[in-house]
N, C-alpha and C positions, 0 to 999 in steps of 0.2 A: 869826917873827911870830906863829905859832900860839900860843906860850906867853908872849909878851911881857907882855900885860896881867896874866896870872895871876902871873907871877914878880914883877912890880913891885907889884901891889896886895896880894898875900898874903905878901910877903917870904919867898919860897921861893928857896933858894939852889941846889937840886939840879935844874937844868934837865935834866941828863943822866938823872937818875932818872925824871923825868916823861916824857921822850922814850922811855925803855926801857919804861916802864909802858904808854904808848900803843902801842908796837910789839907788846908782848905781847897787848894787847887786840885789836889789828888781826888778829893770827893766830888769835884765838879768837872772832871774830864769829859769832854764832849758836850758840855753845856755852856751857854753864854755866861760870862763872868762879869759881875759888876764891881768895879774898883771902889765905888762908894760903899757897897756892902762889905767888901773886904776891909776897908779902912775902919768902918764902924765896928766890925767884929774884933779887929785887932787893936782898936783904940789908938789909931795913929791917923795922920792925915792922908788924903787921897794922893797928894804929890809924892809922899814917901812910898806908898804902895806902888805907884807907877814907876818910881826909881828902882825899887826892889825887883819888880817884874822885869824891867829892862836889864838889870844886872844879872838876874838869874838866866835870862835868855842869852846874854853875852857869854856866859860860862857853860852854855849848852846843857842846861838842866831842863829847861822848858822852852817852848816856842809858841807864838801866837798865830791864830788864823783870824783875819778880819772878815766881816760880812761883805759879800759881793753884791753890788747893786748898780743898776743903770738909772738910778733915781726914780725907780717905780715906787709909788707911795706905800705899797704893801711890803716892800723888802726891808729886812733888818740890815743896817749898814754901819751903825756906830759902835756896836759891841764887839767883843772878841771872845774867842774860845782859846783856852790854853791847854797845851798837851805836853807830856813829858817825852823826852827823847828815848827814855828807857822805862819799859813797864815794870822792871824790877825795882827801880827807885820809887815808882808810884805805889807798888805793892808794899814796900817797906814802910813808906810814910803812913799807910793806913793799916799796917800790921796784918796783912791778909796774903798768905801764901798757899791758900787752899787749892786743891786740884781744880781744873777747869769745870768738871761736871758738878762741883759743889759751889760754884761762884754765882752770885746774883748780879755781878757786874761784868759778865762776859762780853756783852755788847760794847761797853766802854773800852775794855781791854782790846777787843778785836779792832775797833775803830782806831784807837791810838796806835796799835801795832801796824796796821795797813798804812796809815798816814805817814808815820815815821819812816817805815821801810820804803814807801813810794818816794818820799823826799830824798832819801839816801840814794835810791836807784837812779833818780833823775840827775842828782849831782855827780854820781860816778860816770854817767853817760853824757856829761857836759850839757845837760838840758836844764835850763834855768827859768822855768815859768814862775809866775807869781801865784801864790796859793791863797785860797779863800774858802769859806764855807758859804752856803746860801740858805736863807730862811725867810719865810714870810711871817707877818704878824699873826696869821691864822694857822701857823704850824706846819706848812709845807717846808721841807728842807732837803738839802743835799750835803753830804759830809765833806766832800772836797771838790773844789773848783780849781782847775789849772788854767791860767790865762797866759798864752804865749803868742805874740804877734797878732793879737786880735782874735785868735782861735780859742774857743772854750772847750775844755774836756771836763765833764762832770762825773764824779765817782761816788757811788753809794755803797757803803760797807755793810754787809749783812752776815751775821754769824749764823742765824737760823735760816732754814730753807724757806724764805719768804718770797712771795711773788711781788717783788717791788717793781714799781713802774716810775717812769720819769714824772715828777710832779707837774700837774697841768699848768700851773702858773709859770713854771720855768720853761716848759715846752713852748708856751705861747710867747713869752718874752724873748726867748733865745732859741728860735727854731733851727739855727745853724749849729748849735752846740752838739757835741758828741756826748753820749750818756752810756755809762756802763755800771753794772752791779758787780762788786768784788765780793766773792764769797769763798767758802772753803774749797770749792771745786776749781776755781780759776785764779785764785790770788797770786800764784807764782808767776802768771803772765804779767802781772802788774808790778812785781817787786824784784824780779831776778832777770 
């Protein structure tokens, strides 16, 4: 049922390829995704992978975040991260419905949940920022960047009680940006 409309409306015959693509994305939630790597693993061309990703986003199964950059040399800007609108779909694709305390991917689930709910919250409140992630080549990162009228809001999603701080490179490059950690204690402030 997940792919039924897409297959019928777009005249796609490779349901198995779409399913494998979704599985690969499910394992890579919260990580940068290479369309070249996806194409190689699926044995299809990069343009087809990009078309499938576009179609899957148009039917609200997945959505991308691009890297945010002001052309600083150290910032990742060309790759994307892909997320599912629904953690249940992601769990079904990887066949894992274990309780939270038995999951080794709780950080990925939490990040995806917060991002999806934050985007929904903003839409319900008629707030339409642009969304990005931020990362440097040396590994400093922020899960969600909201850009609206030149104002940056940076959110870092943390499941564990970690003492996260704003990355030094981000603070130096964007001193005017607001930064917040979204965790189990304060997440409702950001999504309701």
